[in-house]
VOLUM-88185 format. One record per atom (N, C-alpha, C): residue number from 0; residue in one letter; atom name; x, y, z. Coordinates in Angstrom, 2 decimals. Layout:
<recs>
NUM, a, CA, X, Y, Z
...
</recs>
This chain:
<recs>
0, m, N, -7.56, -3.40, -2.07
0, m, CA, -6.59, -2.50, -2.53
0, m, C, -5.63, -4.00, -2.82
1, y, N, -5.02, -3.30, -3.87
1, y, CA, -4.03, -4.57, -4.39
1, y, C, -2.60, -4.21, -4.56
2, k, N, -1.57, -5.08, -4.16
2, k, CA, -0.08, -4.61, -4.60
2, k, C, 0.47, -5.63, -6.11
3, v, N, 1.29, -4.70, -6.70
3, v, CA, 1.36, -5.56, -8.06
3, v, C, 2.86, -6.14, -7.39
4, i, N, 2.66, -7.56, -7.73
4, i, CA, 3.90, -8.60, -7.10
4, i, C, 4.52, -8.91, -8.56
5, k, N, 4.37, -8.41, -9.80
5, k, CA, 4.90, -8.66, -11.35
5, k, C, 4.76, -7.55, -12.24
6, g, N, 5.43, -7.11, -12.43
6, g, CA, 5.25, -5.86, -13.06
6, g, C, 4.60, -6.35, -14.58
7, f, N, 3.64, -5.55, -15.37
7, f, CA, 3.18, -5.63, -16.65
7, f, C, 2.36, -4.25, -17.12
8, f, N, 2.26, -4.66, -18.60
8, f, CA, 1.34, -3.53, -19.24
8, f, C, -0.08, -3.65, -19.13
9, d, N, -0.88, -2.95, -18.70
9, d, CA, -2.45, -3.25, -18.20
9, d, C, -3.17, -2.85, -19.77
10, l, N, -3.62, -4.04, -20.06
10, l, CA, -4.05, -3.69, -21.56
10, l, C, -5.40, -3.31, -21.89
11, e, N, -6.06, -2.86, -20.80
11, e, CA, -7.16, -2.59, -20.43
11, e, C, -7.48, -1.06, -20.06
12, d, N, -5.75, -0.68, -19.47
12, d, CA, -5.91, 0.71, -19.51
12, d, C, -4.89, 1.38, -20.32
13, y, N, -5.13, 2.34, -21.01
13, y, CA, -4.73, 2.80, -21.81
13, y, C, -5.02, 4.32, -22.35
14, k, N, -4.12, 5.28, -23.52
14, k, CA, -4.44, 6.13, -23.92
14, k, C, -3.90, 5.98, -25.56
15, d, N, -5.41, 6.31, -26.48
15, d, CA, -4.92, 6.63, -27.69
15, d, C, -4.57, 8.05, -27.95
16, t, N, -2.96, 7.45, -28.65
16, t, CA, -2.39, 8.84, -29.34
16, t, C, -2.02, 8.50, -30.51
17, k, N, -1.46, 9.51, -31.35
17, k, CA, -0.86, 9.66, -32.89
17, k, C, -0.61, 8.45, -33.42
18, s, N, 0.18, 7.69, -32.52
18, s, CA, 1.00, 6.57, -33.11
18, s, C, 0.90, 5.44, -32.07
19, g, N, -0.70, 5.51, -31.87
19, g, CA, -0.89, 4.28, -31.06
19, g, C, -1.15, 4.42, -29.91
20, r, N, -1.18, 3.34, -29.26
20, r, CA, -1.82, 3.05, -27.85
20, r, C, -0.92, 2.81, -27.05
21, v, N, -0.92, 3.62, -26.15
21, v, CA, 0.09, 3.53, -24.75
21, v, C, -0.54, 2.82, -23.79
22, y, N, -0.13, 1.99, -23.38
22, y, CA, -0.77, 1.24, -22.11
22, y, C, 0.30, 1.47, -21.21
23, h, N, -0.77, 1.63, -19.84
23, h, CA, -0.09, 1.97, -18.63
23, h, C, 0.76, 0.60, -17.88
24, e, N, 1.86, 1.38, -17.25
24, e, CA, 2.63, 0.12, -17.01
24, e, C, 2.47, 0.06, -15.29
25, y, N, 2.79, -1.27, -14.95
25, y, CA, 2.64, -1.45, -13.45
25, y, C, 3.84, -2.15, -13.19
26, v, N, 4.83, -1.65, -12.11
26, v, CA, 5.83, -2.31, -11.53
26, v, C, 5.60, -2.51, -10.20
27, e, N, 6.53, -3.66, -9.82
27, e, CA, 6.74, -4.45, -8.75
27, e, C, 6.39, -3.47, -7.52
28, g, N, 5.72, -4.15, -6.55
28, g, CA, 5.67, -2.66, -5.51
28, g, C, 4.17, -1.36, -5.69
29, d, N, 3.70, -1.58, -6.61
29, d, CA, 2.91, -0.43, -7.32
29, d, C, 1.49, -1.09, -6.35
30, e, N, 0.41, 0.51, -6.41
30, e, CA, -0.55, -0.09, -5.90
30, e, C, -1.75, -0.43, -7.23
31, y, N, -2.30, -1.12, -6.83
31, y, CA, -3.39, -1.65, -8.25
31, y, C, -4.70, -1.40, -7.43
32, p, N, -5.51, -0.81, -8.36
32, p, CA, -5.53, 0.12, -9.37
32, p, C, -5.21, 1.30, -9.15
33, r, N, -4.81, 1.94, -10.17
33, r, CA, -3.72, 3.51, -10.14
33, r, C, -5.31, 4.10, -9.94
34, a, N, -4.84, 5.41, -9.93
34, a, CA, -6.03, 6.25, -9.25
34, a, C, -6.68, 6.77, -10.24
35, g, N, -8.09, 6.99, -10.58
35, g, CA, -8.91, 7.14, -11.81
35, g, C, -9.73, 5.73, -12.44
36, v, N, -9.04, 5.15, -12.15
36, v, CA, -9.51, 3.66, -12.73
36, v, C, -10.23, 2.59, -11.87
37, d, N, -11.12, 2.03, -12.23
37, d, CA, -12.34, 1.37, -11.66
37, d, C, -12.05, 0.06, -12.63
38, p, N, -11.43, -0.89, -12.62
38, p, CA, -11.80, -2.33, -13.21
38, p, C, -12.53, -3.00, -12.54
39, g, N, -13.16, -3.87, -13.22
39, g, CA, -13.98, -4.65, -12.84
39, g, C, -13.59, -5.79, -12.22
40, a, N, -14.61, -6.56, -11.07
40, a, CA, -14.21, -7.75, -10.36
40, a, C, -13.54, -9.08, -11.23
41, e, N, -14.26, -9.36, -12.44
41, e, CA, -13.57, -10.25, -13.35
41, e, C, -12.02, -9.57, -13.62
42, r, N, -11.81, -8.22, -14.21
42, r, CA, -10.29, -7.98, -14.24
42, r, C, -9.30, -8.48, -13.13
43, v, N, -9.83, -7.62, -11.94
43, v, CA, -9.12, -8.31, -10.51
43, v, C, -8.25, -9.47, -10.40
44, a, N, -9.75, -10.60, -10.83
44, a, CA, -9.75, -12.03, -10.56
44, a, C, -8.70, -12.20, -11.22
45, l, N, -8.68, -12.07, -12.90
45, l, CA, -7.65, -12.47, -13.94
45, l, C, -6.37, -12.17, -13.70
46, l, N, -6.56, -10.80, -12.89
46, l, CA, -4.62, -10.41, -13.24
46, l, C, -4.25, -11.04, -11.74
47, a, N, -5.26, -11.74, -10.41
47, a, CA, -4.68, -11.72, -9.38
47, a, C, -4.61, -13.83, -9.93
48, s, N, -4.67, -13.98, -10.49
48, s, CA, -4.81, -15.70, -10.67
48, s, C, -3.50, -15.73, -11.74
49, d, N, -3.59, -17.45, -12.31
49, d, CA, -2.60, -17.35, -13.22
49, d, C, -3.05, -17.84, -14.63
50, d, N, -4.44, -17.26, -14.94
50, d, CA, -5.42, -17.55, -16.01
50, d, C, -5.05, -16.38, -17.01
51, n, N, -3.91, -15.50, -16.94
51, n, CA, -3.57, -14.09, -17.74
51, n, C, -3.00, -14.64, -18.55
52, l, N, -2.59, -13.49, -19.60
52, l, CA, -1.24, -13.59, -20.12
52, l, C, -0.38, -13.99, -19.90
53, q, N, -0.01, -13.87, -19.05
53, q, CA, 1.63, -13.70, -18.73
53, q, C, 1.63, -15.48, -17.80
54, g, N, 0.60, -15.99, -17.54
54, g, CA, 0.40, -17.35, -16.89
54, g, C, 0.87, -17.58, -15.18
55, e, N, 1.05, -16.49, -15.04
55, e, CA, 0.98, -16.40, -13.23
55, e, C, 0.52, -15.12, -12.79
56, p, N, 0.41, -14.83, -11.48
56, p, CA, -0.33, -13.90, -10.70
56, p, C, 0.54, -12.90, -10.71
57, l, N, 0.08, -11.64, -11.08
57, l, CA, 0.54, -10.48, -11.03
57, l, C, 0.14, -9.25, -10.12
58, i, N, -1.02, -9.56, -9.27
58, i, CA, -1.53, -8.56, -8.40
58, i, C, -1.90, -9.53, -7.02
59, e, N, -1.90, -9.09, -5.79
59, e, CA, -2.05, -9.85, -4.65
59, e, C, -3.03, -8.63, -3.78
60, s, N, -3.87, -9.12, -3.13
60, s, CA, -4.56, -8.44, -2.01
60, s, C, -4.11, -8.04, -0.75
61, v, N, -3.91, -6.69, -0.30
61, v, CA, -3.55, -6.64, 0.45
61, v, C, -4.35, -5.35, 1.80
62, g, N, -5.68, -5.36, 1.59
62, g, CA, -6.33, -5.03, 2.52
62, g, C, -6.84, -3.45, 1.88
63, a, N, -7.80, -2.85, 2.68
63, a, CA, -8.41, -1.60, 2.47
63, a, C, -7.55, -0.60, 2.52
64, p, N, -7.29, 0.04, 1.11
64, p, CA, -7.01, 1.22, 1.59
64, p, C, -6.57, 2.22, 2.53
65, t, N, -5.34, 2.63, 2.90
65, t, CA, -5.20, 3.17, 3.96
65, t, C, -5.32, 4.67, 3.80
66, d, N, -5.59, 5.61, 4.94
66, d, CA, -5.74, 7.39, 4.64
66, d, C, -4.26, 7.67, 5.23
67, e, N, -3.66, 8.47, 4.26
67, e, CA, -2.33, 8.51, 4.40
67, e, C, -2.43, 9.98, 5.77
68, t, N, -3.66, 10.32, 5.98
68, t, CA, -3.55, 10.98, 7.02
68, t, C, -3.46, 10.91, 8.15
69, e, N, -3.85, 9.13, 8.50
69, e, CA, -4.07, 8.91, 9.70
69, e, C, -2.62, 8.77, 10.31
70, p, N, -2.29, 8.52, 11.77
70, p, CA, -1.24, 8.25, 12.33
70, p, C, -0.73, 6.45, 12.19
71, e, N, 0.06, 6.43, 11.96
71, e, CA, 0.78, 5.25, 12.08
71, e, C, 0.61, 4.58, 13.81
72, p, N, 0.22, 3.30, 13.90
72, p, CA, 0.20, 2.95, 15.33
72, p, C, 1.70, 3.03, 15.97
73, g, N, 1.98, 3.53, 16.63
73, g, CA, 3.29, 3.72, 17.56
73, g, C, 3.93, 5.13, 17.68
74, d, N, 3.15, 5.98, 16.44
74, d, CA, 3.42, 6.87, 15.85
74, d, C, 3.05, 8.27, 16.69
75, s, N, 2.06, 7.97, 18.01
75, s, CA, 1.33, 9.23, 18.21
75, s, C, 1.87, 8.95, 19.87
76, d, N, 1.75, 10.25, 20.87
76, d, CA, 2.32, 10.16, 22.59
76, d, C, 1.05, 9.81, 23.14
77, e, N, 0.12, 9.97, 22.43
77, e, CA, -1.07, 10.04, 23.24
77, e, C, -1.13, 8.37, 23.64
78, t, N, -2.16, 7.66, 24.80
78, t, CA, -2.64, 7.01, 25.46
78, t, C, -4.18, 6.61, 24.87
79, s, N, -4.45, 5.53, 24.81
79, s, CA, -6.00, 4.73, 24.48
79, s, C, -6.33, 5.09, 26.01
80, e, N, -7.81, 4.90, 26.27
80, e, CA, -8.37, 4.73, 27.42
80, e, C, -7.80, 3.52, 28.05
81, g, N, -7.22, 3.57, 29.25
81, g, CA, -7.04, 2.34, 29.89
81, g, C, -5.42, 1.87, 29.99
82, e, N, -4.95, 2.52, 28.97
82, e, CA, -3.31, 1.97, 28.86
82, e, C, -2.52, 2.86, 29.77
83, a, N, -1.38, 2.26, 30.32
83, a, CA, -0.35, 3.27, 31.01
83, a, C, 0.27, 3.62, 30.28
84, p, N, 0.70, 5.07, 30.47
84, p, CA, 1.73, 5.99, 29.87
84, p, C, 2.88, 5.06, 29.42
85, a, N, 3.63, 5.09, 27.95
85, a, CA, 4.47, 4.12, 27.48
85, a, C, 6.17, 4.67, 28.36
86, e, N, 6.88, 3.96, 29.47
86, e, CA, 8.18, 4.63, 29.89
86, e, C, 9.08, 4.94, 29.03
87, t, N, 9.48, 5.71, 29.44
87, t, CA, 10.64, 6.61, 28.40
87, t, C, 12.47, 5.97, 28.81
88, d, N, 12.88, 6.13, 28.38
88, d, CA, 14.55, 5.79, 28.46
88, d, C, 15.51, 6.61, 29.43
89, k, N, 14.66, 7.82, 29.74
89, k, CA, 15.20, 8.94, 30.32
89, k, C, 15.34, 8.25, 32.20
90, k, N, 16.40, 8.56, 32.31
90, k, CA, 16.42, 8.01, 34.20
90, k, C, 17.14, 9.12, 35.07
91, t, N, 16.54, 9.54, 35.87
91, t, CA, 16.88, 10.19, 37.01
91, t, C, 18.16, 9.91, 37.32
92, d, N, 18.95, 10.50, 38.08
92, d, CA, 19.90, 10.52, 39.35
92, d, C, 19.94, 11.30, 40.30
93, k, N, 18.87, 10.80, 41.37
93, k, CA, 18.68, 11.78, 42.64
93, k, C, 19.72, 11.89, 43.25
94, n, N, 21.08, 11.22, 43.39
94, n, CA, 22.04, 11.06, 43.94
94, n, C, 23.30, 12.43, 43.19
95, a, N, 22.64, 12.93, 41.61
95, a, CA, 23.50, 13.73, 41.19
95, a, C, 22.98, 15.18, 41.72
96, s, N, 21.51, 15.92, 41.65
96, s, CA, 21.11, 16.85, 42.44
96, s, C, 21.78, 17.01, 43.63
97, e, N, 21.89, 16.00, 44.54
97, e, CA, 21.94, 16.37, 46.06
97, e, C, 23.58, 16.82, 46.06
98, k, N, 24.24, 16.91, 45.05
98, k, CA, 25.52, 17.33, 45.24
98, k, C, 26.26, 18.43, 45.36
</recs>
């Protein structure tokens, strides 16, 4: 998966309309490529280098895509095997219950 680091219109991702081609616009922070588009390795390498028409990298690698249904680390109350349960901020006052 890649992240857009500088906005651009993808000249290889377009729709033909009556008034001409409409190119897909990527803005900074977008995921590249968008769903349903499978650019070749050569295209990805071109956009990640300064060898494209804008003369600077437009995307950068951010690792494998994540499954949105998986919980983020630290979001679960469950503990892994061998881990102690996390401490809570709740403190009990034994003296308060004896009064």
